[in-house]
C-alpha positions in Angstrom: -22.5 -4.0 1.3 -20.5 -4.5 -1.9 -18.9 -7.8 -2.8 -15.2 -8.2 -2.4 -13.3 -6.7 -5.3 -9.7 -6.3 -6.0 -7.5 -4.6 -8.7 -5.7 -7.4 -10.5 -3.6 -7.4 -13.7 -5.4 -9.2 -16.5 -2.7 -11.5 -17.8 -2.2 -15.2 -18.4 -0.7 -17.1 -15.5 0.1 -20.7 -14.7 -2.6 -22.6 -12.7 -0.4 -22.6 -9.6 -0.3 -18.8 -9.7 -4.1 -18.7 -9.9 -4.2 -20.7 -6.7 -1.8 -18.2 -5.1 -4.1 -15.3 -6.3 -7.1 -17.1 -4.7 -5.3 -17.6 -1.5 -4.3 -13.9 -1.4 -7.9 -12.8 -1.9 -9.2 -15.2 0.7 -6.7 -13.9 3.2 -7.7 -10.3 2.6 -11.4 -11.2 3.0 -10.7 -12.5 6.5 -9.6 -8.9 7.5 -12.3 -6.9 5.8 -15.8 -7.8 4.4 -15.8 -5.1 1.7 -13.2 -3.8 -0.8 -13.3 -1.2 -3.5 -11.5 -1.1 -6.9 -8.7 1.4 -7.4 -8.0 3.2 -10.6 -4.6 4.2 -11.9 -2.8 0.9 -11.6 0.6 1.1 -13.3 0.9 -2.0 -15.5 4.5 -1.4 -16.5 7.0 -4.1 -15.6 10.4 -3.2 -14.1 13.1 -5.6 -15.3 16.4 -5.5 -13.4 19.2 -8.1 -13.8 16.8 -10.7 -15.3 14.1 -10.2 -12.6 10.8 -8.6 -13.4 8.9 -6.7 -10.6 5.2 -5.9 -11.0 2.3 -4.9 -8.9 -0.4 -7.5 -9.3 -2.9 -6.4 -6.7 -3.9 -3.2 -4.9 -6.7 -3.8 -2.4 -8.5 -1.2 -0.3 -10.7 -2.4 2.6 -13.7 -0.1 2.8 -13.5 0.2 6.6 -13.1 3.6 8.2 -10.3 4.4 8.3 -9.5 2.4 5.1 -6.8 -0.2 5.0 -4.5 -0.8 2.1 -2.7 -3.9 0.9 -0.3 -4.3 -2.1 0.9 -7.5 -3.7 4.1 -7.5 -5.9 5.2 -10.4 -8.1 8.8 -11.1 -8.7 9.4 -13.2 -11.8 12.5 -14.7 -13.4 12.1 -14.2 -17.1 15.6 -15.4 -18.0 16.8 -18.8 -19.1 19.0 -19.3 -16.0 18.3 -19.5 -12.3 18.4 -16.2 -10.5 18.5 -15.1 -6.9 17.7 -11.8 -5.2 18.3 -10.7 -1.6 16.3 -8.2 0.5 17.9 -6.5 3.5 15.1 -7.4 6.0 11.7 -9.0 6.4 9.8 -6.0 4.9 10.2 -7.1 1.3 7.4 -4.8 0.0 6.9 -1.3 1.5 4.5 1.5 0.8 4.9 5.2 0.1 2.3 7.9 -0.1 2.5 11.0 -2.3 0.3 14.1 -2.1 1.0 15.3 -5.6 4.7 16.2 -5.3 7.8 14.2 -6.1 8.7 13.5 -2.5 6.8 11.0 -0.4 4.8 12.4 2.5 4.8 9.0 4.2 7.2 6.1 4.0 6.5 2.8 5.6 10.2 2.0 5.7 10.8 4.8 8.2 8.3 3.4 10.7 10.4 0.4 11.7 8.9 -3.0 12.7 10.9 -5.1 10.2 12.7 -8.3 11.1 16.4 -7.9 10.6 17.1 -11.2 8.9 18.0 -11.2 5.2 15.3 -12.6 2.8 16.8 -14.6 -0.1 14.6 -15.6 -3.0 15.8 -18.2 -5.5 13.9 -18.5 -8.8 14.3 -21.1 -11.5 13.7 -19.9 -15.1 10.1 -18.8 -15.5 9.4 -19.1 -11.8 7.7 -16.4 -9.8 6.9 -15.5 -6.2 4.5 -13.0 -4.6 5.1 -10.8 -1.6 2.6 -8.6 0.3 2.7 -5.4 2.3 0.2 -6.6 4.9 -2.7 -4.3 5.8 -1.8 -0.7 6.4 -4.4 1.6 7.9 -5.1 5.1 6.6 -4.7 6.3 10.2 -1.1 5.0 10.2 -0.3 6.9 7.0 -2.1 10.2 7.8 -1.2 10.3 11.5 -1.9 13.7 13.1 -0.2 15.8 10.5 -1.4 14.8 7.0 -4.8 16.0 5.8 -7.6 13.8 4.5 -7.6 13.6 0.7 -6.4 11.7 -2.3 -2.9 10.2 -2.3 -0.8 8.4 -4.9 0.3 5.1 -3.5 3.5 3.2 -4.5 5.1 0.0 -3.5 8.9 -0.3 -3.3 11.5 -3.1 -2.8 15.2 -3.0 -2.1 17.0 -5.8 -3.9 20.3 -4.0 -3.7 18.8 -1.0 -5.4 15.4 0.8 -5.1 12.6 -0.5 -7.2 9.5 1.6 -6.9 6.1 0.7 -8.6 3.0 2.8 -8.9 0.0 1.0 -7.3 -2.8 3.6 -7.8 -4.7 6.5 -6.2 -6.6 6.2 -2.9 -8.8 8.5 -0.9 -7.5 8.4 2.7 -9.5 9.8 5.6 -9.5 9.6 9.4 -12.0 11.2 11.9 -11.2 14.8 12.4 -13.0 16.4 15.4 -12.0 20.0 14.6 -12.0 21.1 11.0 -11.4 24.4 9.1 -14.8 26.1 8.8 -16.4 25.2 5.4 -13.9 22.5 4.5 -15.0 19.0 3.6 -13.6 16.2 5.8 -12.1 14.9 2.6 -10.6 18.2 1.5 -6.9 19.0 1.7 -7.9 22.1 3.6 -9.1 20.0 6.5 -6.8 20.5 9.4 -6.9 20.0 13.2 -7.9 23.1 15.1 -7.2 23.5 18.8 -10.6 23.6 20.6 -11.3 26.9 22.3 -10.4 26.9 26.0 -13.4 26.4 28.2 -14.4 29.3 30.3 -14.8 28.5 34.0 -17.6 30.3 35.7 -16.5 32.6 38.5 -18.6 33.6 41.5 -19.4 37.4 41.7 
Protein backbone atom coordinates (compact mmCIF):
# COMPACT_ATOMS: atom_id res chain seq x y z
CA UNK A 1 0.00 0.00 0.00
CA UNK A 2 1.36 3.39 -0.92
CA UNK A 3 2.33 5.91 1.69
CA UNK A 4 0.08 8.88 2.30
CA UNK A 5 0.66 11.59 -0.24
CA UNK A 6 -1.08 14.86 -0.82
CA UNK A 7 -0.88 17.65 -3.41
CA UNK A 8 0.44 20.78 -1.73
CA UNK A 9 1.61 24.10 -3.04
CA UNK A 10 5.36 24.51 -2.60
CA UNK A 11 5.64 27.93 -1.04
CA UNK A 12 7.21 29.45 2.07
CA UNK A 13 4.87 29.59 5.03
CA UNK A 14 5.18 30.67 8.62
CA UNK A 15 5.86 27.88 11.17
CA UNK A 16 2.31 28.11 12.52
CA UNK A 17 0.97 27.35 9.04
CA UNK A 18 3.25 24.32 8.80
CA UNK A 19 1.65 23.05 12.00
CA UNK A 20 -1.77 23.60 10.45
CA UNK A 21 -0.69 21.67 7.35
CA UNK A 22 0.53 18.78 9.50
CA UNK A 23 -2.76 18.72 11.39
CA UNK A 24 -4.67 18.63 8.10
CA UNK A 25 -2.66 15.67 6.80
CA UNK A 26 -3.06 13.82 10.10
CA UNK A 27 -6.83 14.32 10.02
CA UNK A 28 -7.07 12.98 6.48
CA UNK A 29 -4.95 9.97 7.43
CA UNK A 30 -7.46 8.94 10.07
CA UNK A 31 -10.10 8.54 7.34
CA UNK A 32 -8.02 6.74 4.71
CA UNK A 33 -4.80 4.80 4.84
CA UNK A 34 -3.70 5.62 1.29
CA UNK A 35 -3.81 8.70 -0.91
CA UNK A 36 -2.67 9.50 -4.41
CA UNK A 37 -1.22 12.64 -5.96
CA UNK A 38 -3.37 14.59 -8.39
CA UNK A 39 -2.04 16.47 -11.38
CA UNK A 40 -3.37 19.73 -12.74
CA UNK A 41 -3.41 21.81 -9.55
CA UNK A 42 -4.08 25.45 -10.46
CA UNK A 43 -1.52 27.52 -8.53
CA UNK A 44 -2.99 30.89 -9.45
CA UNK A 45 -4.14 33.11 -6.61
CA UNK A 46 -7.45 34.94 -6.67
CA UNK A 47 -7.22 38.37 -5.04
CA UNK A 48 -10.53 40.02 -4.17
CA UNK A 49 -10.87 43.11 -1.95
CA UNK A 50 -7.49 42.54 -0.32
CA UNK A 51 -8.14 38.85 0.40
CA UNK A 52 -6.26 36.11 -1.48
CA UNK A 53 -7.92 32.73 -2.05
CA UNK A 54 -5.86 29.70 -3.07
CA UNK A 55 -6.14 25.92 -3.12
CA UNK A 56 -3.35 24.55 -0.93
CA UNK A 57 -4.31 20.87 -0.91
CA UNK A 58 -6.25 18.41 -3.05
CA UNK A 59 -6.26 14.92 -1.53
CA UNK A 60 -7.81 11.76 -2.94
CA UNK A 61 -8.21 8.76 -0.66
CA UNK A 62 -7.55 5.61 -2.68
CA UNK A 63 -10.56 3.76 -1.40
CA UNK A 64 -13.27 2.51 -3.73
CA UNK A 65 -15.18 4.61 -4.36
CA UNK A 66 -12.52 7.32 -3.96
CA UNK A 67 -12.99 10.19 -1.52
CA UNK A 68 -11.95 13.78 -2.23
CA UNK A 69 -10.95 16.58 0.10
CA UNK A 70 -9.90 20.14 -0.80
CA UNK A 71 -8.24 22.74 1.43
CA UNK A 72 -8.46 26.45 0.60
CA UNK A 73 -6.38 29.14 2.27
CA UNK A 74 -7.72 32.65 2.78
CA UNK A 75 -4.99 35.23 3.35
CA UNK A 76 -5.04 38.94 4.08
CA UNK A 77 -2.22 40.36 2.00
CA UNK A 78 -3.08 43.99 2.73
CA UNK A 79 -1.71 46.33 5.40
CA UNK A 80 -5.05 46.67 7.18
CA UNK A 81 -7.32 44.24 8.98
CA UNK A 82 -9.93 42.59 6.75
CA UNK A 83 -13.08 40.59 7.32
CA UNK A 84 -15.09 38.34 5.06
CA UNK A 85 -18.50 36.74 5.63
CA UNK A 86 -19.79 33.46 4.18
CA UNK A 87 -23.53 32.76 3.98
CA UNK A 88 -23.51 29.39 5.78
CA UNK A 89 -21.33 26.74 7.35
CA UNK A 90 -20.18 25.31 4.00
CA UNK A 91 -17.31 27.73 3.43
CA UNK A 92 -15.66 25.57 0.74
CA UNK A 93 -17.77 23.60 -1.74
CA UNK A 94 -16.92 21.27 -4.63
CA UNK A 95 -18.00 21.19 -8.26
CA UNK A 96 -17.27 18.52 -10.86
CA UNK A 97 -17.01 19.10 -14.64
CA UNK A 98 -16.97 16.45 -17.38
CA UNK A 99 -15.19 18.61 -19.95
CA UNK A 100 -17.85 21.25 -20.53
CA UNK A 101 -18.23 24.69 -19.02
CA UNK A 102 -21.19 23.80 -16.82
CA UNK A 103 -20.76 21.66 -13.71
CA UNK A 104 -22.35 18.23 -13.80
CA UNK A 105 -22.38 18.08 -10.00
CA UNK A 106 -22.51 20.87 -7.44
CA UNK A 107 -22.06 20.22 -3.73
CA UNK A 108 -23.95 23.42 -2.96
CA UNK A 109 -27.16 21.90 -4.36
CA UNK A 110 -27.07 18.89 -2.06
CA UNK A 111 -27.90 20.78 1.15
CA UNK A 112 -26.63 19.83 4.59
CA UNK A 113 -25.04 23.20 5.50
CA UNK A 114 -25.60 24.96 8.79
CA UNK A 115 -27.47 28.22 8.21
CA UNK A 116 -25.38 30.41 10.54
CA UNK A 117 -23.15 33.03 8.92
CA UNK A 118 -19.40 32.41 9.12
CA UNK A 119 -17.35 35.57 9.70
CA UNK A 120 -13.57 35.53 9.30
CA UNK A 121 -11.42 38.35 10.67
CA UNK A 122 -7.81 38.53 9.46
CA UNK A 123 -5.04 40.84 10.63
CA UNK A 124 -2.49 42.02 8.04
CA UNK A 125 -0.58 38.99 6.76
CA UNK A 126 -2.80 36.54 8.65
CA UNK A 127 -4.36 33.51 6.98
CA UNK A 128 -6.85 30.75 7.75
CA UNK A 129 -7.63 27.42 6.09
CA UNK A 130 -11.00 25.82 5.40
CA UNK A 131 -11.79 22.30 4.16
CA UNK A 132 -14.54 20.61 2.20
CA UNK A 133 -14.59 17.47 4.30
CA UNK A 134 -14.40 14.10 2.57
CA UNK A 135 -16.72 13.73 -0.43
CA UNK A 136 -17.22 10.28 -1.93
CA UNK A 137 -17.13 9.61 -5.67
CA UNK A 138 -20.42 7.76 -5.12
CA UNK A 139 -21.99 11.02 -3.92
CA UNK A 140 -20.72 12.89 -6.99
CA UNK A 141 -21.59 10.29 -9.64
CA UNK A 142 -24.82 9.05 -8.12
CA UNK A 143 -26.86 6.90 -10.50
CA UNK A 144 -26.66 9.19 -13.52
CA UNK A 145 -23.02 10.22 -14.14
CA UNK A 146 -20.65 7.73 -15.81
CA UNK A 147 -17.32 6.60 -14.40
CA UNK A 148 -14.46 8.63 -15.83
CA UNK A 149 -12.14 11.61 -15.43
CA UNK A 150 -13.59 14.84 -14.05
CA UNK A 151 -12.21 18.31 -13.44
CA UNK A 152 -12.68 19.23 -9.80
CA UNK A 153 -13.00 22.80 -8.51
CA UNK A 154 -13.52 24.40 -5.13
CA UNK A 155 -15.68 27.48 -4.72
CA UNK A 156 -16.46 29.97 -1.97
CA UNK A 157 -19.13 32.65 -1.65
CA UNK A 158 -17.74 35.71 0.17
CA UNK A 159 -20.46 37.94 -1.28
CA UNK A 160 -19.48 36.84 -4.78
CA UNK A 161 -18.45 33.55 -6.34
CA UNK A 162 -14.77 32.59 -6.10
CA UNK A 163 -14.02 29.36 -7.99
CA UNK A 164 -10.59 27.68 -7.94
CA UNK A 165 -9.31 24.76 -9.99
CA UNK A 166 -8.16 21.86 -7.82
CA UNK A 167 -7.22 19.22 -10.39
CA UNK A 168 -8.38 16.17 -12.32
CA UNK A 169 -9.66 13.00 -10.71
CA UNK A 170 -10.71 9.57 -11.98
CA UNK A 171 -14.05 8.81 -10.33
CA UNK A 172 -15.66 5.40 -10.41
CA UNK A 173 -18.31 3.43 -8.58
CA UNK A 174 -19.33 -0.22 -8.98
CA UNK A 175 -21.52 -0.69 -12.04
CA UNK A 176 -23.26 -4.06 -12.26
CA UNK A 177 -24.59 -3.65 -15.79
CA UNK A 178 -22.33 -1.98 -18.37
CA UNK A 179 -22.45 -1.35 -22.09
CA UNK A 180 -20.88 -4.34 -23.85
CA UNK A 181 -17.19 -3.76 -24.54
CA UNK A 182 -16.97 -0.60 -22.43
CA UNK A 183 -14.39 -0.26 -19.68
CA UNK A 184 -15.81 0.43 -16.20
CA UNK A 185 -13.77 3.67 -16.32
CA UNK A 186 -15.02 4.70 -19.76
CA UNK A 187 -17.50 7.50 -20.31
CA UNK A 188 -19.52 4.98 -22.33
CA UNK A 189 -20.19 2.99 -19.19
CA UNK A 190 -23.85 3.21 -18.31
CA UNK A 191 -26.37 1.28 -16.27
CA UNK A 192 -28.40 -1.20 -18.27
CA UNK A 193 -31.65 -2.59 -17.06
CA UNK A 194 -31.12 -6.34 -16.47
CA UNK A 195 -33.23 -8.57 -18.68
CA UNK A 196 -36.46 -9.75 -17.12
CA UNK A 197 -36.15 -13.26 -15.77
CA UNK A 198 -38.26 -15.88 -17.48
CA UNK A 199 -40.52 -17.88 -15.25
CA UNK A 200 -40.84 -21.54 -16.17
CA UNK A 201 -44.38 -22.57 -17.00
CA UNK A 202 -45.74 -26.05 -16.72
CA UNK A 203 -46.85 -27.70 -20.02
